[in-house]
N, C-alpha and C positions, 0 to 999 in steps of 0.2 A: 649540755645534751641538746642536739638538734632535733626538733620535732619534724616528722615527715608525714606525708599524706599518701595514702594508698586507696585503691578502689577495688571492689569485688563485684563481679558480674556473674550471675548464674542463669542459665536457661535449662529447661528440663530435658531437652533432647537435641541431638546433633542437627535436626532439621530446623529447629527454631533459630531465629536470628537475634544476636546479642547487640546489634547496632544501636537500638534505642537506649539501652542502659549505658553502653559505652559512651555514646555521645553526651548523655546527661552528665556523666562523671567528668568527662574532659571539659565540658562547658563550665562546670563548677570549679575546675582548676586542677583536677588530678592529672598528672602527666601520663600520657598513654602507656609509657613503659612501666608505670607503677600500678597498672590495672591487671588483676588476676581474673581469668575467665574459666569457669567450669561449665561443661555441657553435660549435665546429669541431673537426676532427680533431687529434689529438696526434701526427700522423705526422712533424711537424717543429716547429720553434719559430717559424715565420713566421706568427704569429697577431696580428691587429691590436691587441687589448687587451694581450696579453703584451708585445709590442714597445713599445707606448706606456708601459707600466709600467716596463720596463727603461730606455728611452731618455729619458723625460721626467719620471718621478716619483721612482723610487728613488735615494737618495743614500747616501753612506757613513754608517754608524751606524744606518740604517733596518733594520727587520725585515720580511721577507716571510713570510707564513703561508700554507701550503697544506695541504689535507686529506691528500693522499697524494702520494708522490714522482712517480708517473706523470702527475700533472697538468702537470708541466713538459714532458714528452714521453713517447712510447712507446718511443723509441730510447735504449738505455743510454748510448751514446757522447754523444748530445745532452745527456742528463741530467748526465753527468759534466762536460761542458764548461760547462754552465750553472752548476752548483754551483761550479766553479773560478772562473768569471767573477764570480759574486757574492762569493766569498771575497776575490778580488783587489781588488774595489771596496769592501770593508768592509761588505758587506750580509749580515746574518744571515738564514738560512733556517730556519724552524721548520716541521717536518712533524708534523701532529697524529696521523696514523695512524687507528686504529679507536677513537676516543674516543666 
């Protein structure tokens, strides 16, 4: 099984710019074509790109790279649940932080 690397970028509104996150992920080594971008609120995890990534793309052995933990959600309980789900499915999550 080949492990793959994907990135996820979220900004809260269409007016916000995702370049900072996108650039951090590509510098880390995520191929640009493997980065999913959502432009919507992080109030919950029901975002089109994020759900597509989780349901259709990510598989055991893959790595998901995000710039900061709050890109998954603004809700701590949601974040915890998402991280536990990724772990149970054998998907690594790499959080870059303030690189």
